[in-house]
C-alpha positions as YAML, in Angstrom:
chain: A
units: angstrom
residues:
- id: 1
  name: MET
  ca: [115.63, 83.33, 76.58]
- id: 2
  name: LEU
  ca: [116.55, 86.62, 78.23]
- id: 3
  name: LEU
  ca: [113.57, 88.81, 79.10]
- id: 4
  name: LEU
  ca: [113.93, 92.46, 80.04]
- id: 5
  name: ALA
  ca: [110.95, 93.48, 82.19]
- id: 6
  name: VAL
  ca: [109.96, 97.03, 83.15]
- id: 7
  name: ASP
  ca: [107.00, 98.52, 85.00]
- id: 8
  name: THR
  ca: [106.18, 102.15, 85.81]
- id: 9
  name: ALA
  ca: [102.45, 101.82, 86.49]
- id: 10
  name: THR
  ca: [102.89, 102.36, 90.24]
- id: 11
  name: PRO
  ca: [105.26, 104.66, 92.16]
- id: 12
  name: ALA
  ca: [107.88, 101.90, 91.78]
- id: 13
  name: VAL
  ca: [110.30, 102.15, 88.87]
- id: 14
  name: THR
  ca: [111.24, 98.50, 88.52]
- id: 15
  name: VAL
  ca: [113.43, 96.61, 86.05]
- id: 16
  name: ALA
  ca: [114.55, 92.97, 85.88]
- id: 17
  name: LEU
  ca: [116.25, 90.40, 83.68]
- id: 18
  name: HIS
  ca: [114.91, 86.84, 83.57]
- id: 19
  name: ASP
  ca: [116.63, 83.96, 81.75]
- id: 20
  name: GLY
  ca: [113.53, 81.77, 81.50]
- id: 21
  name: THR
  ca: [114.37, 79.96, 84.73]
- id: 22
  name: ALA
  ca: [115.08, 82.66, 87.31]
- id: 23
  name: VAL
  ca: [115.61, 86.38, 87.82]
- id: 24
  name: VAL
  ca: [119.19, 87.24, 86.88]
- id: 25
  name: ALA
  ca: [119.20, 90.84, 88.15]
- id: 26
  name: GLU
  ca: [116.65, 93.32, 89.43]
- id: 27
  name: SER
  ca: [116.33, 96.96, 90.50]
- id: 28
  name: SER
  ca: [113.39, 98.79, 92.09]
- id: 29
  name: GLN
  ca: [113.08, 102.38, 93.31]
- id: 30
  name: VAL
  ca: [109.92, 103.99, 94.66]
- id: 31
  name: ASP
  ca: [109.49, 107.58, 93.47]
- id: 32
  name: ALA
  ca: [106.19, 108.59, 91.91]
- id: 33
  name: ARG
  ca: [107.61, 111.76, 90.32]
- id: 34
  name: ARG
  ca: [110.79, 110.49, 88.63]
- id: 35
  name: HIS
  ca: [109.80, 107.57, 86.38]
- id: 36
  name: GLY
  ca: [111.37, 109.11, 83.29]
- id: 37
  name: GLU
  ca: [114.55, 110.04, 85.12]
- id: 38
  name: LEU
  ca: [115.08, 106.70, 86.86]
- id: 39
  name: LEU
  ca: [114.07, 104.07, 84.31]
- id: 40
  name: LEU
  ca: [116.98, 104.06, 81.85]
- id: 41
  name: PRO
  ca: [119.68, 104.20, 84.57]
- id: 42
  name: ALA
  ca: [117.90, 101.24, 86.20]
- id: 43
  name: VAL
  ca: [118.09, 99.30, 82.92]
- id: 44
  name: ASP
  ca: [121.82, 100.05, 82.68]
- id: 45
  name: ARG
  ca: [122.32, 98.98, 86.29]
- id: 46
  name: VAL
  ca: [120.49, 95.69, 85.82]
- id: 47
  name: LEU
  ca: [122.42, 94.87, 82.65]
- id: 48
  name: GLY
  ca: [125.66, 95.68, 84.45]
- id: 49
  name: ASP
  ca: [124.76, 93.52, 87.44]
- id: 50
  name: ALA
  ca: [123.98, 90.65, 85.08]
- id: 51
  name: GLY
  ca: [127.21, 91.16, 83.15]
- id: 52
  name: THR
  ca: [125.44, 91.30, 79.82]
- id: 53
  name: GLY
  ca: [124.52, 93.77, 77.10]
- id: 54
  name: LEU
  ca: [121.20, 94.98, 75.77]
- id: 55
  name: ASP
  ca: [121.81, 93.06, 72.55]
- id: 56
  name: ALA
  ca: [121.44, 89.77, 74.47]
- id: 57
  name: VAL
  ca: [117.77, 90.50, 75.28]
- id: 58
  name: THR
  ca: [115.35, 88.25, 73.36]
- id: 59
  name: GLY
  ca: [112.09, 89.83, 74.52]
- id: 60
  name: VAL
  ca: [110.71, 92.77, 76.49]
- id: 61
  name: VAL
  ca: [107.95, 92.54, 79.10]
- id: 62
  name: VAL
  ca: [106.10, 95.66, 80.22]
- id: 63
  name: GLY
  ca: [103.41, 96.31, 82.79]
- id: 64
  name: VAL
  ca: [100.42, 97.84, 80.99]
- id: 65
  name: GLY
  ca: [98.71, 99.09, 84.13]
- id: 66
  name: PRO
  ca: [96.21, 100.13, 85.15]
- id: 67
  name: GLY
  ca: [98.08, 103.17, 86.29]
- id: 68
  name: PRO
  ca: [98.24, 106.97, 86.11]
- id: 69
  name: TYR
  ca: [98.77, 108.33, 82.60]
- id: 70
  name: THR
  ca: [102.14, 110.06, 83.01]
- id: 71
  name: GLY
  ca: [104.01, 107.31, 84.81]
- id: 72
  name: LEU
  ca: [102.53, 104.42, 82.86]
- id: 73
  name: ARG
  ca: [103.47, 105.76, 79.43]
- id: 74
  name: VAL
  ca: [107.16, 106.05, 80.43]
- id: 75
  name: GLY
  ca: [107.50, 102.28, 80.72]
- id: 76
  name: LEU
  ca: [105.39, 101.56, 77.66]
- id: 77
  name: VAL
  ca: [107.26, 103.95, 75.37]
- id: 78
  name: THR
  ca: [110.61, 102.67, 76.65]
- id: 79
  name: ALA
  ca: [109.61, 99.04, 76.11]
- id: 80
  name: ALA
  ca: [108.35, 99.80, 72.60]
- id: 81
  name: THR
  ca: [111.61, 101.58, 71.77]
- id: 82
  name: PHE
  ca: [113.74, 98.67, 72.99]
- id: 83
  name: GLY
  ca: [111.59, 96.24, 71.03]
- id: 84
  name: SER
  ca: [111.97, 98.27, 67.85]
- id: 85
  name: VAL
  ca: [115.72, 98.81, 68.20]
- id: 86
  name: LEU
  ca: [116.44, 95.17, 69.08]
- id: 87
  name: SER
  ca: [113.82, 93.68, 66.72]
- id: 88
  name: VAL
  ca: [112.43, 91.54, 69.56]
- id: 89
  name: PRO
  ca: [108.82, 90.99, 70.68]
- id: 90
  name: VAL
  ca: [107.27, 93.22, 73.36]
- id: 91
  name: TYR
  ca: [104.80, 91.51, 75.69]
- id: 92
  name: GLY
  ca: [102.25, 93.25, 77.90]
- id: 93
  name: LEU
  ca: [101.09, 92.06, 81.30]
- id: 94
  name: CYS
  ca: [98.55, 93.55, 83.67]
- id: 95
  name: THR
  ca: [100.43, 95.18, 86.53]
- id: 96
  name: LEU
  ca: [97.86, 93.87, 89.02]
- id: 97
  name: ASP
  ca: [98.58, 90.34, 87.78]
- id: 98
  name: GLY
  ca: [102.25, 90.88, 88.57]
- id: 99
  name: LEU
  ca: [101.37, 91.96, 92.11]
- id: 100
  name: ALA
  ca: [99.11, 88.95, 92.57]
- id: 101
  name: TYR
  ca: [101.85, 86.63, 91.35]
- id: 102
  name: ALA
  ca: [104.36, 88.23, 93.74]
- id: 103
  name: ALA
  ca: [101.91, 87.81, 96.62]
- id: 104
  name: GLY
  ca: [101.63, 84.14, 95.73]
- id: 105
  name: ARG
  ca: [105.41, 83.74, 95.85]
- id: 106
  name: SER
  ca: [105.24, 85.26, 99.34]
- id: 107
  name: GLY
  ca: [102.81, 82.56, 100.45]
- id: 108
  name: LEU
  ca: [99.35, 84.00, 99.79]
- id: 109
  name: GLU
  ca: [97.21, 81.36, 98.11]
- id: 110
  name: GLY
  ca: [93.81, 82.99, 97.56]
- id: 111
  name: PRO
  ca: [91.19, 84.04, 97.07]
- id: 112
  name: PHE
  ca: [92.28, 87.64, 97.53]
- id: 113
  name: ALA
  ca: [92.24, 91.06, 95.83]
- id: 114
  name: VAL
  ca: [94.86, 93.50, 94.62]
- id: 115
  name: ALA
  ca: [94.51, 97.29, 94.94]
- id: 116
  name: THR
  ca: [96.94, 100.01, 93.85]
- id: 117
  name: ASP
  ca: [96.72, 103.75, 94.36]
- id: 118
  name: ALA
  ca: [94.75, 105.43, 91.56]
- id: 119
  name: ARG
  ca: [94.88, 108.88, 93.20]
- id: 120
  name: ARG
  ca: [91.70, 111.01, 93.42]
- id: 121
  name: LYS
  ca: [90.87, 108.90, 96.52]
- id: 122
  name: GLU
  ca: [90.36, 105.85, 94.29]
- id: 123
  name: VAL
  ca: [92.07, 102.50, 93.74]
- id: 124
  name: TYR
  ca: [92.74, 100.29, 90.75]
- id: 125
  name: TRP
  ca: [91.70, 96.80, 91.78]
- id: 126
  name: ALA
  ca: [90.86, 93.26, 90.76]
- id: 127
  name: ARG
  ca: [89.86, 89.99, 92.45]
- id: 128
  name: TYR
  ca: [91.89, 86.77, 92.19]
- id: 129
  name: GLU
  ca: [90.94, 83.15, 92.69]
- id: 130
  name: ASP
  ca: [94.64, 82.39, 93.21]
- id: 131
  name: PRO
  ca: [97.95, 84.14, 92.36]
- id: 132
  name: ARG
  ca: [97.67, 83.17, 88.68]
- id: 133
  name: THR
  ca: [93.91, 83.52, 88.10]
- id: 134
  name: ARG
  ca: [92.18, 86.89, 87.91]
- id: 135
  name: ILE
  ca: [88.38, 87.07, 88.19]
- id: 136
  name: GLY
  ca: [87.01, 89.63, 85.74]
- id: 137
  name: GLU
  ca: [88.65, 92.79, 84.47]
- id: 138
  name: PRO
  ca: [90.53, 95.46, 86.46]
- id: 139
  name: ALA
  ca: [88.44, 98.42, 87.62]
- id: 140
  name: VAL
  ca: [88.82, 101.80, 89.30]
- id: 141
  name: ASP
  ca: [86.59, 102.75, 92.25]
- id: 142
  name: ARG
  ca: [86.45, 104.51, 95.58]
- id: 143
  name: PRO
  ca: [87.48, 102.15, 98.38]
- id: 144
  name: ALA
  ca: [84.23, 102.61, 100.31]
- id: 145
  name: ASP
  ca: [82.26, 101.56, 97.21]
- id: 146
  name: ILE
  ca: [83.96, 98.16, 96.97]
- id: 147
  name: ALA
  ca: [84.63, 97.43, 100.64]
- id: 148
  name: GLU
  ca: [81.55, 95.23, 100.92]
- id: 149
  name: GLN
  ca: [82.47, 93.24, 97.80]
- id: 150
  name: LEU
  ca: [85.94, 92.52, 99.20]
- id: 151
  name: ALA
  ca: [84.91, 92.00, 102.83]
- id: 152
  name: GLY
  ca: [86.80, 89.13, 104.41]
- id: 153
  name: LEU
  ca: [89.44, 89.00, 101.66]
- id: 154
  name: PRO
  ca: [93.11, 89.88, 102.04]
- id: 155
  name: VAL
  ca: [93.93, 92.85, 99.79]
- id: 156
  name: VAL
  ca: [97.45, 93.19, 98.38]
- id: 157
  name: GLY
  ca: [99.07, 96.46, 97.36]
- id: 158
  name: ALA
  ca: [99.55, 100.10, 98.29]
- id: 159
  name: GLY
  ca: [95.87, 100.82, 97.70]
- id: 160
  name: ALA
  ca: [94.98, 98.54, 100.58]
- id: 161
  name: ALA
  ca: [97.56, 100.12, 102.88]
- id: 162
  name: LEU
  ca: [96.22, 103.61, 102.12]
- id: 163
  name: TYR
  ca: [92.62, 102.78, 103.10]
- id: 164
  name: PRO
  ca: [92.66, 100.50, 106.17]
- id: 165
  name: ASP
  ca: [89.02, 101.27, 107.02]
- id: 166
  name: ALA
  ca: [87.90, 99.77, 103.70]
- id: 167
  name: PHE
  ca: [90.58, 97.06, 103.54]
- id: 168
  name: PRO
  ca: [91.41, 95.93, 107.10]
- id: 169
  name: ASP
  ca: [93.41, 92.88, 105.95]
- id: 170
  name: ALA
  ca: [96.08, 94.68, 103.92]
- id: 171
  name: ARG
  ca: [98.99, 92.56, 102.68]
- id: 172
  name: GLY
  ca: [102.28, 93.10, 100.90]
- id: 173
  name: PRO
  ca: [103.94, 93.64, 98.59]
- id: 174
  name: GLU
  ca: [102.78, 97.21, 98.13]
- id: 175
  name: HIS
  ca: [104.26, 97.71, 94.65]
- id: 176
  name: VAL
  ca: [104.85, 95.43, 91.71]
- id: 177
  name: SER
  ca: [108.35, 94.09, 91.03]
- id: 178
  name: ALA
  ca: [109.68, 93.56, 87.53]
- id: 179
  name: GLY
  ca: [111.14, 90.26, 88.73]
- id: 180
  name: ALA
  ca: [107.66, 88.91, 89.46]
- id: 181
  name: LEU
  ca: [106.34, 90.33, 86.19]
- id: 182
  name: ALA
  ca: [109.14, 88.66, 84.23]
- id: 183
  name: ALA
  ca: [108.70, 85.35, 86.02]
- id: 184
  name: LEU
  ca: [104.96, 85.35, 85.27]
- id: 185
  name: ALA
  ca: [105.62, 86.21, 81.63]
- id: 186
  name: ALA
  ca: [108.22, 83.44, 81.30]
- id: 187
  name: GLU
  ca: [105.79, 80.95, 82.82]
- id: 188
  name: ARG
  ca: [102.96, 81.94, 80.48]
- id: 189
  name: LEU
  ca: [105.20, 81.97, 77.41]
- id: 190
  name: ALA
  ca: [106.47, 78.47, 78.26]
- id: 191
  name: ALA
  ca: [102.85, 77.30, 78.51]
- id: 192
  name: GLY
  ca: [102.03, 78.83, 75.13]
- id: 193
  name: THR
  ca: [99.70, 81.43, 76.64]
- id: 194
  name: GLN
  ca: [99.19, 84.55, 74.54]
- id: 195
  name: LEU
  ca: [100.19, 87.69, 76.42]
- id: 196
  name: LEU
  ca: [98.65, 91.14, 76.12]
- id: 197
  name: LEU
  ca: [99.58, 93.71, 73.54]
- id: 198
  name: PRO
  ca: [101.82, 96.43, 75.02]
- id: 199
  name: GLN
  ca: [99.01, 98.98, 75.14]
- id: 200
  name: PRO
  ca: [98.12, 101.13, 78.17]
- id: 201
  name: LEU
  ca: [95.28, 100.22, 80.48]
- id: 202
  name: TYR
  ca: [94.25, 103.64, 81.80]
- id: 203
  name: LEU
  ca: [90.60, 102.97, 82.86]
- id: 204
  name: ARG
  ca: [89.92, 106.71, 82.92]
- id: 205
  name: ARG
  ca: [90.92, 109.93, 81.21]
- id: 206
  name: PRO
  ca: [94.21, 111.65, 82.13]
- id: 207
  name: ASP
  ca: [94.14, 114.50, 84.64]
- id: 208
  name: ALA
  ca: [95.41, 116.98, 82.04]
- id: 209
  name: GLN
  ca: [92.83, 117.89, 79.42]
- id: 210
  name: VAL
  ca: [93.06, 119.93, 76.24]
- id: 211
  name: PRO
  ca: [90.88, 123.06, 76.58]
- id: 212
  name: LYS
  ca: [87.63, 122.69, 74.65]
- id: 213
  name: ASN
  ca: [87.16, 126.34, 73.80]
- id: 214
  name: TYR
  ca: [90.09, 128.39, 72.61]
- id: 215
  name: LYS
  ca: [90.03, 132.14, 72.82]
- id: 216
  name: VAL
  ca: [90.39, 133.51, 69.30]
- id: 217
  name: VAL
  ca: [93.02, 136.21, 69.06]
- id: 218
  name: THR
  ca: [92.89, 138.26, 65.86]
- id: 219
  name: PRO
  ca: [96.04, 140.23, 65.07]
- id: 220
  name: LYS
  ca: [95.48, 143.96, 64.51]
...
């Protein structure tokens, strides 16, 4: 097994290779405006660090969000392209699950919550019984609207760090790592657990909208 994992659902552009036992190589850069520019060079860098070629990859893992429309689709389209070119399966994983798993590897046992920045003064969030067990589906809300629900819980992720009044017990990591995503995928695949389809989890409409009423221009 050699899994190539990518995630662009947060400001982190993160890539990793996992051999089914451990992370072989990993790269992460935080830049919310350069997902498309940074992702492919990161893949090349990780393959180079591992001393292997793209043709050795047996599966692709991609974070499906939730995340902002523009950044999220960069990782999903790239993963789908690799899967098609290499004729290997593409597995989806919730990005929040990857963050929860990483928090568990850092020593957080649970229960806790994960919150990432959704912009518009909102967060994408979910509750976890432990690093491997999510309670319910991810949601998007204003921090003040969920502060009471999460009172007393540690909250992992950049969303928690941005709103300390709502989430006073903010914990790291702030952004997901492809290494954690790949490790979680490898664990679930070994257990025979079915992973998600590589389809985006947006939770709301994109900021850019097609105009509803076009002005008709009739040539003279």
